C-alpha positions in Angstrom: -22.0 -14.1 28.8 -21.3 -15.4 25.6 -19.5 -12.7 22.8 -22.0 -10.2 20.9 -19.2 -8.0 19.4 -16.4 -8.6 17.5 -13.3 -5.3 18.0 -10.8 -4.7 15.3 -8.2 -2.5 16.2 -5.3 -1.2 15.5 -3.1 2.0 14.9 -3.6 3.5 11.5 -2.5 2.1 8.3 -2.6 -1.4 9.1 -5.4 -2.6 7.8 -8.4 -2.9 10.0 -10.9 -1.7 7.6 -10.5 -4.7 4.7 -10.0 -6.9 7.3 -13.1 -6.3 9.2 -15.2 -6.2 6.3 -14.0 -9.8 5.0 -14.6 -11.0 8.4 -18.2 -9.4 8.1 -19.2 -11.0 5.3 -18.3 -14.6 6.8 -19.7 -14.0 10.4 -22.6 -12.4 8.9 -21.8 -8.9 10.3 -22.3 -5.1 9.8 -19.4 -2.8 10.7 -20.0 0.1 13.7 -17.0 2.4 12.6 -15.0 4.0 15.7 -13.0 6.5 14.0 -13.8 10.5 15.9 -13.2 12.2 12.3 -15.0 9.6 9.8 -18.0 10.7 11.5 -18.0 13.8 9.2 -19.1 14.0 5.9 -17.0 16.0 3.2 -14.0 14.8 5.1 -13.1 11.4 3.3 -9.8 11.7 1.9 -7.8 12.9 5.1 -9.8 10.8 7.3 -9.4 7.6 5.4 -12.9 6.6 4.3 -11.9 4.0 1.8 -15.5 3.2 1.1 -13.9 0.1 -1.9 -12.4 -1.9 1.2 -16.4 -2.3 2.3 -16.9 -4.3 -0.7 -16.1 -7.7 -0.7 -17.1 -10.2 -4.0 -19.2 -7.5 -4.9 -21.5 -7.5 -1.7 -21.4 -3.9 0.1 -21.0 -4.5 3.9 -23.2 -2.1 5.9 -21.3 0.3 7.8 -22.4 2.7 10.9 -21.2 6.1 12.2 -19.6 7.3 8.9 -20.6 10.2 6.8 -23.3 11.6 9.8 -23.1 14.7 10.8 -21.7 17.8 8.6 -18.2 19.4 9.8 -19.1 22.4 11.6 -21.1 20.4 14.0 -19.2 18.8 17.2 -19.3 15.5 18.1 -17.8 13.5 20.8 -17.8 10.8 23.3 -21.2 10.9 24.4 -22.6 11.2 21.2 -20.7 8.2 20.6 -21.7 6.0 22.8 -25.7 6.8 22.0 -25.1 6.2 18.4 -22.9 2.9 18.8 -25.5 1.1 21.6 -28.5 2.6 18.7 -26.6 0.8 15.6 -25.7 -2.3 17.8 -29.0 -2.7 18.8 -30.0 -2.5 15.1 -27.9 -4.9 14.2 -28.7 -7.3 16.9 -32.4 -7.1 15.9 -31.1 -8.3 12.4 -29.7 -11.4 13.8 -26.3 -10.1 12.8 -22.9 -9.8 13.8 -21.6 -6.1 15.2 -18.0 -5.4 14.8 -16.4 -2.2 15.8 -13.6 -1.3 14.0 -11.1 1.8 14.3 -8.4 3.6 15.7 -10.1 5.6 18.3 -8.6 4.6 21.2 -11.2 6.2 23.9 -14.4 5.1 22.1 -13.4 1.6 21.8 -12.3 2.2 25.5 -15.9 3.1 26.4 -17.4 0.7 24.6 -15.4 -2.4 25.6 -15.5 -1.4 29.3 -18.7 -0.3 29.4 -18.6 3.1 30.7 -22.4 4.5 31.3 -21.9 8.3 30.2 -23.9 11.4 31.2 -24.4 14.0 29.0 -21.8 17.2 29.7 -23.2 20.5 31.0 -22.2 22.7 28.5 -24.0 25.9 30.2 -22.5 29.2 30.9 -23.3 28.8 34.8 -21.2 25.7 34.4 -18.1 27.2 32.2 -17.9 30.1 34.1 -17.6 28.4 37.5 -14.0 27.6 36.2 -13.1 31.7 35.7 -10.8 31.8 38.9 -8.2 29.4 37.6 -5.7 30.5 34.9 -5.1 28.5 32.1 -1.7 26.7 33.4 -4.0 25.4 36.3 -6.8 23.9 34.0 -4.0 22.5 31.7 -2.8 20.7 34.8 -6.3 19.4 36.1 -7.0 18.3 32.4 -4.0 16.3 32.1 -4.3 14.8 35.7 -8.0 13.8 34.5 -7.3 12.4 31.2 -3.1 11.7 30.8 -3.6 10.3 27.5 -5.1 13.7 25.4 -5.2 12.9 21.9 -6.4 16.3 20.7 -3.3 18.3 21.8 -5.3 21.7 20.6 -8.0 21.1 23.8 -4.9 23.0 25.7 -4.2 25.6 23.5 -7.5 27.1 23.6 -9.5 28.4 27.0 -13.1 27.9 26.7 -11.9 24.3 24.8 -9.7 22.9 27.8 -13.1 23.9 30.3 -15.1 21.8 27.9 -12.5 19.1 27.7 -12.3 18.8 31.6 -16.1 18.8 31.9 -16.0 15.6 29.8 -13.1 14.0 31.3 -14.9 14.6 34.9 -17.9 12.9 33.4 -16.3 10.1 31.6 -14.3 9.5 35.2 -17.5 9.5 37.5 -19.4 7.4 34.9 -16.5 4.5 34.7 -17.7 2.9 37.7 -21.0 1.9 36.4 -21.1 -0.9 33.7 -23.2 -1.7 30.6 -24.2 -5.7 30.4 -24.6 -5.1 27.0 -21.6 -5.8 25.2 -19.0 -8.6 26.0 -16.5 -7.7 22.8 -13.9 -10.5 21.5 -10.8 -8.1 20.4 -8.7 -8.8 17.6 -5.8 -6.0 17.3 -3.5 -5.4 14.2 0.2 -4.9 14.7 3.5 -4.7 12.5 6.6 -3.9 13.1 7.3 -0.1 13.7 9.5 0.1 10.3 6.5 -1.1 8.4 3.9 1.0 9.7 6.2 4.0 9.1 6.4 3.0 5.4 2.9 2.5 5.0 2.2 5.7 6.6 4.3 7.3 4.1 3.0 5.6 0.8 -0.4 6.3 2.0 0.2 9.8 3.0 2.3 10.2 -1.2 -0.9 8.8 -2.5 -4.0 11.0 -0.8 -1.6 14.1 -2.0 -1.8 13.1 -5.2 -5.5 12.0 -5.7 -7.3 15.1 -4.0 -6.5 15.6 -0.4 -5.3 19.4 -0.9 -8.8 20.0 -3.3 -10.4 18.5 -0.4 -9.3 20.7 2.8 -9.9 23.8 0.0 -13.6 22.5 -0.7 -14.3 22.6 3.5 -12.6 26.3 3.3 -15.2 27.6 0.3 -17.9 25.5 2.2 -17.2 28.0 5.1 -15.1 25.9 7.4 -12.7 28.0 9.3 -8.8 27.9 9.4 -9.3 27.0 13.3 -11.9 24.6 12.7 -9.5 22.8 10.5 -6.6 23.0 13.1 -9.3 21.4 15.4 -9.4 18.7 13.0 -5.6 18.0 13.2 -3.5 16.1 11.2 -4.4 16.4 7.5 -6.6 19.2 8.2 -4.2 21.8 10.4 -1.3 21.3 8.3 -2.6 21.1 4.3 -4.7 24.3 5.9 -1.0 25.8 6.9 0.4 25.4 3.3 -2.7 26.6 1.9 -2.6 29.8 4.2 1.3 29.7 2.8 2.6 29.4 5.8 4.3 26.3 5.1 5.7 25.0 2.0 5.0 21.9 0.3 7.8 20.3 1.2 7.9 21.3 5.1 3.9 20.2 5.2 4.5 17.0 4.1 7.4 16.2 6.4 5.7 17.7 9.4 2.8 15.5 8.2 4.5 12.5 8.1 6.1 13.3 10.9 2.6 13.7 13.1 1.0 11.1 11.5 3.7 8.6 12.6 3.9 10.0 16.5 0.2 9.6 15.8 0.5 5.8 15.3 2.9 5.5 18.1 0.0 7.1 20.4 -2.4 4.6 19.5 -0.4 1.7 20.6 0.4 3.4 23.9 -3.8 3.7 24.5 -4.5 -0.1 23.1 -1.1 -1.1 26.2 -2.8 0.9 28.9 -6.5 -1.0 27.9 -4.2 -4.5 27.8 -3.2 -3.1 31.3 -6.7 -2.5 32.8 -7.4 -5.8 31.8 -8.9 -5.6 28.6 -7.1 -8.8 26.4 -6.5 -8.3 23.1 -5.6 -11.0 20.7 -3.0 -9.5 18.4 -2.1 -10.7 15.0 0.8 -10.1 12.6 -0.9 -7.6 10.0 -4.2 -7.9 8.2 -4.2 -11.9 8.2 -7.1 -13.3 7.9 -6.8 -16.5 8.2 -5.5 -16.2 11.8 -8.3 -13.6 12.6 -10.6 -16.3 11.0 -9.5 -18.9 13.6 -9.3 -16.7 16.2 -13.2 -15.5 16.0 -14.0 -19.7 15.0 -12.4 -20.4 18.2 -14.2 -18.3 20.5 -17.6 -17.3 18.5 -20.5 -19.7 18.7 -22.4 -19.6 15.5 
């Protein structure tokens, strides 16, 4: 089966979006975002929706799965898969190339490995079937099902742990069923860890100087709770603590900078896991357009 999808992945702050947009312009493509937070409206700066990155030579590259739901709504792997295939089929119907671009490893894996997911059953009856287990046991069950858990807030709230177990169980059962619709060429962007750290810190300073705190204040004024911001993690969690005066500005910055560095490391761990599971990733050093172009040209018949 020939390649019918190009995936651009990598840790945060490595220039994925801009590179993907340049390549999409060259290869008549449209971008499908694989970012678990960019789906939310009104969360622009903290999630890194750099819309100018999609404009190449005054041409706006079409993009999908960005700004599609409100912050109060839930979004999960099942919904991502449903919307990915909807966008993928639409792009193909226009005889264009789909580019899957992002850093949410679980979302990307589910497409590249062809998981056929079953909608999770969050009925009261199903949720209550876990009532007999102490929270420590539930944590262990979840970590056994998903040892690469990214959202550690799932381990703090009993109901959230149970929901995460239900989702992980569906993923585990569904993984044996393959979709035959997608065969992706995968390009991974990597940089030395010191360079990624430097980029993260510089970008964080810029975002804080350009309205990220105001963005979080706006979410609170719009009715989003502190608990919900904690769920979104990273920028939203720590800026919320700063606004509650539980952290001073310097502590907030240092903790946030460190948290994003650790997040980038976890992303790379996930991508290495994907390689061990048989997914070939063509790694390039930084957002190198010429090398990425050559990889695509050598593998895709236009």
